[in-house]
N, C-alpha and C positions, 0 to 999 in steps of 0.2 A: 500832575496830581494836584498842584496848588490851584489850578483853574477850576477843579471840580470840588467845590466846598462841601456839597452834600455828601459825596463819597468820603471825604476826609472826616466829617463829623460822624458819619456812620461808623467808620473804623474806630474813632475815639470812644464812642458809646459802647461798642462791642468789647473793646479792650479794657475799659473801665469796669465793666461787669466781670470780665474774666479775672482782672487783677485782684478782686476781693473774694475770689472763690478759692476753694481748697479741694484736695483730692484730685480726681481726673481732670477737672477743669483747670486747676492750677498747673498741672503738667501740660495740658493742651496749650495754655498761654505761653509757657516757656518753650514748647515745641515750635510754636509760631515765631517766637523771638529768635530762636536759633536758626530757623529755616531761611531767614533773610540773608544769611551769609553762605548758604550752600549754593552750588552751581545751578543754573537753570535746567535741571534735569530731574528725573524721578529720584526721590530720596528714600532710602531704606528706613522703615519705621523704627527699627532697633537703633540705627545710627542717630536718627533725629532725636529719639527719646534719650539716648545716652548724652547727647549734647545738652538737652533740656535739663537733665539731672545735674549737670555741672554749672548751670546758671544759678547764682545765689538767689534765694527767695527773699521776698519783701517781709514776710511774716515769720519772724524768728522765734516767737513765743511758743510755737508748737514743736520746736526741734527736740526738746527733752522728751516729750511724750512719744514722739516718733522713734527716738532712739530706744526707749523702753519697749515700744511695740515691736520693733525689729528684733530686739534681744529675746523677747518672748515667743516670736514666731519665726525663728531663724530657719526652721525646716521648711516653712512655706513662703519665705520671702521672695524667692525667685518666681514662684507661680503668681504671687500677689503683684509683683512688678510687671510681669507680662500682661496680667489682666488690666492693670492701670494703663499700660501703654496702649492696649487694644481699645480701651474705653476712651482714652484721650484722642486717639486717631479717629475713632468713630464720631466724636464731637466735632472735630475739624471737618469731617465729611458732611455731617448734618448741617453745619453752619455755612457750607459751601466755601469755606476758607481753603480747603484742599479738595482734590478729586482723586478717585481711584485710577489706577493705570493697569496696563497689561502685565507688568512685572509683579509677581506675587510678593506681598510684604513691603510694597513701595507705595508712596503717595506723591502727588504732584501739587505743590502749593501754588496758589495763584500769584502771578508775578507782581500784580499791584500790591498785594499784601506784603510780599517780600520787600518791595521798594519802600512801603510805608514803615516797615519794621526797621530797615536800615536808617531811614530818616529819623525815626524815633530815638535811635541810639541807646538801646538798653545796655546797661553796664554789665560787662562780662559775657555777652552773647557771642561776640566774634571769637573771644578766647576759648569759650566752651566748644564752639564748632571745631576749631583747630585741634583742640585736645582730643575730641571724640574721633575725628577723622584720622589723626596720627595714630591713636591707640588701637582703633578697630577697623579702619579703612583698608580695603584691599586694592592694590594697583590694578589687578586684573578686572575687578568688578566695579570699583568706585573711582576710577581715574579722574572723572570730571570733578568730583568733590575734592579730591586730593589736589588737583590743580587750583581749585578755588581757595583751598587753605594756603597754598604756596603764594597766591596773589596777595593774601592778607599778611603773610609773613615777610615777603621780600619786596612787594610792590613792583608792578610792571609798567613800563612807559611812564606816564605822568601820575599813576595811582600812588597814593601814599602808603606807607607801612602802617597797618592797623594793629597788628599783634606782635609783641616782642617776647622772645623766649630767653630763659636763662641759658648760660653757656652749656651746661650739662644737657639740657633739653635740645639745644641746637645741634649738639654732636649726635644725639640719637636720631634726630630728624634727618640729618645729612646721610647717615649710614643706612637707615632703614627705609627712608622715603625718597629723598631727593635723587640720590644716585641711581637706584633702581628705576624710578620714574623717568629720569632723563634718558637713560640707556634704552629702556623699552620704547619710549616715544621716538627716539632717533632711529632705532632699527625698524620700527613699524612704519614710520612715515618717510624714511630715507632722507637723511641730511636735514632734519627738522630744525628750523631756526629757533622754535620755542624751547626745545631741549637745551640748546647751546645758551640761550638767554637765561634760562633757569640756572644753569651751572655758573654763568657769569655773575648773576645776582647773589647766588650762594657764596661764591668766592668773596664778593664784596662784604657780605655779612660776616664771614669768618675773619676777614682782615680787620673789620671794625671791632669785632670781639677781641682780636689779638692786640689791637692798639689800646683797647681799654685795659688789657692785662698789664701793660707796661707803664701805665700812668700811676704815679705814687698814690698810695692810699693813706689818708690821714685819719687816725682814730683818736678819740678824746684822751685815751691813756697815753698815746705817744706824745701828745702835746705837753703833758705833765713831766715827761722824762725827756728833757731837751737834749741829753747826750745820746739818745737812741735814734739811729737813722731811720727815716721813713721808708717803708718797704713798698714794693709793688705787688699786685695780685699774682704776677708770675713767680715772685719769690715766696709768697705766702702759700701758693698752691702750684708747685712746679709740675706735678703729674698732670693736672688738668690743662695747664698751659702747653705742655708737650703734646698731649692728645689733641688739642685744638690745632696746633701747628701741623701735625701729621694728617689730620682730617683735611686741612687746606691743601696739603700736598697731594692727597688722594683725589680731591676735586680737580686740581690743576692737571694731574696726569690723565684723568678721565676726559677732561676737555681737550687735552692734547690728542688723545687717541681718536676722539670723535672728529676733531679738526683734520686729523690725518686721513680719516676715511672720506672726509668732505673735500680733500684736496687743498686745504689751507695750510700749507707746509710751514710757512714762515711763522705764523702765529703759534702753531703747534710746537715748533722748535723752542720758542721763547717760553711757553708754558711748562714744557717738560724740564727745561733747564732749571726753572724756579723750583719745581718739585724735587729734582735731584739735590739741589742746594739744601732744602729743608731737611730731607731725609738723611743726607750725609752728615749734617750738623747734629742731628738728634740720634740717629740709629747707627751711623758709621758707614763706611764705603762697602763693607762686605755683607751688609744686611740684605736679605732676599728682596725686600721692597725697593731698596736702592738699586740693586742689580737689575731688577725688572724695569725700573725707570730708565736706567742706562741703555738697556736693550731697545727700549722704545726710541731713545735718542739716536741710537745707531741706525735703526730702521729709517728714521726721518732723514738722517744725514745721507744715506744711500739714495733715498727717493729724491732729495733735493739735488744731489749730484746728477742723477739721471735726467731730471727736468732741465737742468742747466745745459747738459750735453745736447739734448734734443731741441732746445730753444736757441742755442748759440748759432750764429750765421756760419 
């Protein structure tokens, strides 16, 4: 793109015009900004518009009037939003920034435009895309875009982590997105390495969050009270810390089960033992989740024994 200066200047002129617009054009601009972080596939207009609405606007002086307008037209707001989304997508099609596709309610944004948007680095665009996909995305229908969100959250191979979540948001992501996506991908494509890599990176993210919880937290009030010991986040919020640890145990056990199906018994054994340790420490030995993990370990032990019998001379 750097070699084509004319194309680069053309993009700059188009976006400078859009940046100073309001109404559907403003929404169209933010839809393009969000599109740069979606997967190279057809994007649902509703999902793209939702991500666009989450990108902060440059012109904040109109926010009060828009709030008043929304309060006066609460009964018609949903219809108004749908009309704005349709007009914004129509603008993208007229400017050849996007093209229509066979899927109804979807558009395909030009890949050169998406590359330019990513290089431009609009503040909050990647975060908005992730939030939209997590809240409204369907694994059955939008798996490509959910994978794109996971790339931004966890980073694959040499790709950096672009978006960081709060611990509470990370827990929701793991439960409602990562685990179902990994299991579905593994079953669909049979021993899919991408699913195992996703769970590994998810485990790393949970472990990093857990480490942050045990680091002492210094607050200005604590410094004035020298006799008061400095607490950690785990002590300040024990319920969230336990939920974080149990989520990590669930991911470990899921990885173990998938490794078991893939014939990687040694790694699976190590993972499930870690899960059992966490669950025993927090829930106790008689908790159903702990018992289930022990049953997985017993199955693994039997399989390992059978493998050793058949491989021994």
